[in-house]
C-alpha positions, 0 to 999 in steps of 0.5 A: 521575488523567488522567495515570495513565490516559494512562500506562497507555494508552501502556504497553499500546500499547507492549506490543502493538507489542512483541508483533508479530513483526517480519518478516525482510528476506527475508520483507519482500521476498517479500511486497513482491514479491508486492504489486508483481506483483499491482499489475502483474497488476491493471493488465494485467487492467484494460486487457484487460477495460475501456476504461481505459488504465493504463500500468504501469512497473516500475523495481526496487522501484517501480511507476508507474501513469500514467492517460490524464489524465497523473496518476500513482500511485507505489508503492515499497518502503522496504526499511530500514523494511519498508514499501511507500509509495504516493503519489497525488493524495489524499496519501502512505501507508505500509503494513506487512505485518500477517501477512495484509494490507498496512495503512496505518500511520496507519489509512487502510486496506488497500493494495489498497482504497486503491489501488482508491479512488485509481486510480478517483478519478484515472482517473474510472473504476471500477477494481478492484485485488486481490492 
């Protein structure tokens, strides 16, 4: 009986994945570029309106945030996978666009909420990143 229920749960999970519309390469790049620009703009706003000194360096599809304590958060595009990856002290995260937000593939949450949490922890200041 348990095996049957397990099989049904897998089948329903697979069907929900199949029903999700895959984004094209062009759509991914458009949404991913918007995300990276929003990160850069958030850094500019944070630096202009607070005592934070967040250095933002962009190189192609990668943005590196460096805090005064020399810790870093690295955000980069994984084009073949249609994902955005973020590496922070708390760990590594993979995000996919769900049609309206970038969600962690393992359920850790929405990209900007996670970036806000990790940047605040690493900088020791309350920082807010937003799309």
